[in-house]
Phi, psi and omega in degrees: 000326176297326178294320180295319180296316179298323180293320180295320180292330179287331182282343182256154179262359182289135179272089181294327181297325179292322179285332185269353180291143180296339182267012182296136179231125180296323180294317180293320179295318178295322179294323178295318179297318182294317180291334179284338182252359179230131183284314183251108182292340181274358179292126181296340181257068180288149178264104178260354183291317184295312177299322179293322179295321180295320179295316179295324178294319178297320178296318180294322179296318180293320179296320179295320180294320179295318180298320181293316180296319181296318180296319183288330185252016183296313184294314177298322180296316180295321179296316179297320180295317180296318180297316179296321180294317179297318179296319179296320178296322178294316179297318180296321179295317178296319179295318178299320179295315178296322179294320176297317179297320179295320178296319178295319178295320179297319179294320178294319177295323179297319179289319185278333186248303187297312181295317178293326177296321178296317177294319179296324177298318177295319178296321179298318178299316179298317181295317179298319179291322176295322178296318178298318179296316180297321179297314179295320178296320178295317178296320178294321177297318177294322178296322177295321178296315179297319179298320178296319177299317180296319179297318178295317180294323177292325175296321178295321177295322179293323179287324183268357183295332182279343181272104183291168181295334183271003181289137179241015182279207183278012182262014183298319177296320177298323177296319178297318177295324177298314181296317178297320180295321180296318179290320181293317179294327176293321176298315181297318179294323177295319177301319178295317183291325180283001177082016178273353174230136183060032183290318184256020180256129181290158180290346181274359178282123187295320181299318178296320178298317180295320179297316180294319186284319189257347183238299190292310182295312177299323179294319178296317179297315181293317180296321178296318180295317181292323179293318177297317180299323180295322179288316182293331181274003182283094178223083178301331179245120180282118185301320183292331180270344182278342181290142180291144180270341182265167175082357184290338183268358182277119186258347181278162186293315183293321180298322179295322180295318179297319179296321179295317180296321179295322178293328180294326181284348179289340177052038175058047175292339178254140175094351178276130180296155178299164185301317179293316180294320179295320179294319178295318178296319179295318179296319179296316179294322178298318177296319179295319179298311180295322178296318178297321178295318181291327182278350182290131177284325172252183188294101173053033182292312181296320178295316179297319179297319179295316178296319178297318177297316178298319180293316179296322178297317179295319180295314182295317179295318179293321179296320178295319180295315180293325178295319177296324182287340179296331179255359177217081187297344178294340179261004185297317180298319179296318179296321177300317178299319179294316180298313180298322179296318179294323176294321177298323176295321177292323175298318178295320179295319178296319177297321179297315180296319181290341180269358180253112181287155176293138179308143185300328181293334177276327177294327180282001179293160182281349182288127182295327181297318181290333178292329180281336183274131185254322182236172181291344177291329184297308178295330179294311179293329178295316180285330175282353178056051180218128176261354183271349179099174182295317178301323179296315177298319181300308185289325179291319177294320180295317179296319179295331180274327184277335183300311178295332178287323175296316179297322180294316180294319181293324182280342183289331180081182179093189183295319181299318180294319180294316180297319181293318178294323178292332181255029184297324178294321178296320180295317180296317178296325178293318178296322176296319180295328177303315182288312185295318179285327180291330182262015176297125179086354179278145180277069182243142177288156182298321178298322179293322178296315180297325178295316179294324177298317179297323179296313181291316180295324178296338179292340178264019182296336180293345180278353179091173182273000000 
C-alpha cells in the first residue's frame, strides 16, 4: 500500500511536502504564486487569474485524489467500522453486566452494613450512657464507703478527744485509736482532694453535693482543728513548772548567776510529763503533724502554719516573761527557766518532725524538690526559710524582740534603769543560760550554740559593757 501511495505522489505535480510542513504559510504561498506569474510586481494591472486558476486546479486535483482513495478503500473502511462497533457493543454489554453486579453488591452492602451501622450507632450511644451511669454509680458507691469510713473515724475522734496526751489512765488504747483515726481521716480527705473519689461525678449530682456539704467539708474542718490542737498542745515540758522555785529572792548579780547555773543543772527535772504521758503526747502530736501534712493543699502549708503559730506563741510568751523580769529581776531566774523550757519544747517538736518520713506517694512524685526531702522537717524549714532549725528561729526572734525593750528600760531612767544597769552581768548570764539550757539535748554543734548565745547576749548591749 506504501508503494501505491508513492506512485500516486509521483504522478501528481502537487508539492505535498510544502503543504504538510509545520512552517507552511498561506500568505507566503500566495505571494510566491503571484510573483511567479507576473514579471513586474509593481505593475498596477497584476494578473491574479493565473495564480487563482492554479490554486483551483490544485484543489480539484486533491478532491479527485480523495474521491479515488475513498472509492478504492470504502469496503475496508466499512468492514473496520463494523468490527469496531461490534467490539464496542460487546465491551458495553460486559460493562453493563459488571455495573449491574456492582449495583446489586452496593445495595446488599447498604442493607447489611449501613442499616446495621445506624442501629449499632444507636446501641453505642446507649452503651456509652450506661457506662457513664455505671461509672458515676461506682464512684458514688466508693464515695459512700469513704464517707462511712470518715463518719466512723470522726466518731472515734469524738470519743478519744477527751483523753489528753498526758493521760496515763486506761485510755491509752483509746488514744492510739484516736491517733490512727486522725491520720486515716486525713488520708481519706486527701484522696478526695486528689480526685481519686468522685472524680467522674458531675457537680450537679445531689448525692455528691450532700456528701461534700455534710460529710467531707465538716470532716476536713474538724480534722484540721484537731491536728492543729495536737501540735499546739505539744509541750513535753510545762514552762510554768520548769522554772526554779529557789533563788527568786536574791537580788545581787552574782547570786542570780549562781541560781541560774543551779537551775541549769536541774535539766528540767520538774515539769516534764511522765514517760507514759510524754509518749502519749508525742504520739498525739505525731498524728497531728502527719494529718496537717496530708491535709495541706500545697506543700506542707498547713503544717508550716501550725509550727509557725506554735513558734510565735513561744516567742511571744518568752518575750513577755523576759520583759517583766527586766523591771523585776527577782523573777529573772523563773523567766529563764520558762524560756529554756519553751525552747526545749521546740527542740522536741523539731526532733518529732525529723523522725517522721514524708509519705512514699509524695516521695515518688516527679518534683525534684520533694525527692530531696526526707522528713517532714525539711519542707517546714524550707518554707520558714531557715537552715538552723526551730531553736535558731526562736532565739533570733526573741533577741530581736527583747533588744528594744532592754533599750527602752535603760533609756527610761529611774530606779529600774539603775538596777538593770547594775545587774547587766546577771542579765547577760541569764540570756546565756536561756540558750545553754534551752539547747540541752539538742543535736547542735558547739559553734551554732555559741552563735545563738552571742545573739542573745548581744540583745543586752544597751546596758553597756
